[in-house]
C-alpha positions as CSV (number, residue, x, y, z in Angstrom):
1,M,24.9,-49.2,-40.2
2,K,28.3,-47.6,-39.9
3,E,30.0,-45.4,-37.3
4,G,28.8,-41.8,-37.5
5,D,25.4,-42.7,-38.8
6,V,22.3,-41.1,-37.3
7,I,19.9,-44.0,-36.7
8,L,16.4,-44.4,-35.4
9,T,16.3,-47.1,-32.7
10,P,14.5,-48.1,-29.5
11,I,16.5,-46.8,-26.5
12,P,15.6,-47.3,-22.8
13,Q,14.6,-44.0,-21.1
14,A,15.4,-42.8,-17.6
15,N,11.9,-43.9,-16.4
16,G,12.4,-47.4,-17.8
17,A,10.2,-46.9,-20.9
18,I,11.6,-47.8,-24.3
19,K,11.2,-45.1,-26.9
20,N,12.2,-44.9,-30.6
21,R,14.8,-42.1,-30.7
22,P,17.5,-40.8,-33.0
23,A,21.0,-41.8,-32.0
24,V,24.6,-41.5,-33.3
25,V,26.5,-44.8,-33.8
26,L,29.7,-44.3,-31.9
27,R,31.3,-47.8,-32.4
28,E,30.5,-51.3,-33.5
29,M,31.3,-53.5,-30.4
30,P,32.7,-57.0,-30.3
31,P,31.9,-59.9,-30.3
32,Y,28.4,-59.5,-31.8
33,S,28.7,-56.2,-33.7
34,D,26.2,-54.5,-31.5
35,L,26.2,-50.7,-31.8
36,L,27.3,-48.4,-29.0
37,V,25.1,-45.3,-29.6
38,C,24.4,-42.0,-27.8
39,G,20.9,-40.6,-27.9
40,I,19.9,-37.4,-29.5
41,S,17.4,-35.0,-28.0
42,T,15.8,-31.6,-28.8
43,R,15.9,-30.7,-25.1
44,L,18.9,-28.4,-25.4
45,H,18.7,-27.4,-21.7
46,Q,19.9,-30.8,-20.8
47,Q,23.4,-30.1,-22.3
48,V,26.4,-31.0,-20.1
49,K,28.9,-28.3,-21.0
50,N,32.2,-29.6,-22.5
51,F,30.7,-33.1,-22.9
52,D,27.5,-33.1,-25.0
53,E,27.3,-31.4,-28.4
54,I,24.7,-29.3,-30.0
55,I,24.1,-29.8,-33.8
56,S,22.3,-26.9,-35.4
57,P,21.2,-25.9,-38.9
58,A,24.3,-23.6,-39.1
59,D,26.6,-26.6,-38.9
60,A,28.0,-28.0,-42.1
61,D,26.9,-31.6,-41.3
62,F,23.4,-30.7,-40.1
63,A,21.7,-31.3,-43.5
64,S,23.4,-34.7,-43.8
65,S,22.4,-35.7,-40.3
66,G,18.7,-36.1,-41.2
67,L,17.7,-34.2,-38.1
68,V,14.9,-31.7,-38.5
69,S,15.7,-29.3,-35.7
70,E,18.6,-28.1,-33.5
71,S,19.5,-31.1,-31.3
72,L,21.7,-32.3,-28.5
73,I,24.0,-35.2,-29.0
74,R,24.1,-36.6,-25.4
75,L,27.3,-38.5,-24.6
76,G,25.8,-39.3,-21.2
77,F,22.9,-41.1,-22.8
78,L,24.6,-44.3,-24.0
79,A,23.1,-47.6,-25.1
80,L,24.2,-50.9,-26.7
81,V,21.8,-51.8,-29.5
82,P,21.8,-55.0,-31.4
83,K,21.7,-54.2,-35.2
84,K,18.4,-56.2,-35.6
85,Y,16.6,-53.5,-33.5
86,V,17.7,-50.6,-35.6
87,I,14.7,-49.2,-37.5
88,G,16.9,-47.4,-40.0
89,S,19.4,-44.8,-40.8
90,I,18.3,-41.2,-41.2
91,G,21.6,-39.6,-42.0
92,T,25.2,-39.1,-40.9
93,I,27.4,-36.7,-39.0
94,S,30.8,-35.6,-40.1
95,R,33.8,-37.7,-39.5
96,R,35.3,-34.7,-37.6
97,R,32.2,-34.5,-35.2
98,H,32.3,-38.3,-34.8
99,N,35.9,-38.2,-33.8
100,R,35.4,-35.3,-31.4
101,L,32.6,-37.2,-29.7
102,L,34.8,-40.3,-29.3
103,N,37.7,-38.3,-28.0
104,T,35.5,-36.5,-25.5
105,L,34.0,-39.7,-24.2
106,S,37.3,-41.5,-24.0
107,S,39.0,-38.6,-22.3
108,Y,36.3,-38.5,-19.7
109,L,36.6,-42.3,-19.1
110,I,40.4,-42.2,-18.8
111,A,40.3,-39.1,-16.5
112,N,38.0,-40.9,-14.1
113,I,40.1,-44.0,-14.1
114,A,43.1,-41.9,-13.0
115,K,41.0,-40.3,-10.2
116,R,40.1,-43.8,-8.9
117,K,43.7,-44.8,-8.6
118,T,44.6,-41.9,-6.3
């Protein structure tokens, strides 16, 4: 697995259940090389504007993603997954989209740190 891959993996749901879901690998994390992932959903109505990203068949990287329908990449649906639990890779997103997701997430985290200090 590498950063930007779209994988299938068990992820805890809001109700506590664990469900196999597609997810984007954001980063490999130290010290055990677990994967920081964000879940992917077809529930587009859950989109947080200027935070989550929709990937659709019109996008250049949709075909390589392995997704079968327009989907929502949910930056607010994060999980840390040991590699041994990954079922497999179904595709990959573009480096540009991956970088945009990382920048959006890091900007959000940094902005909220600054708010806490004031």
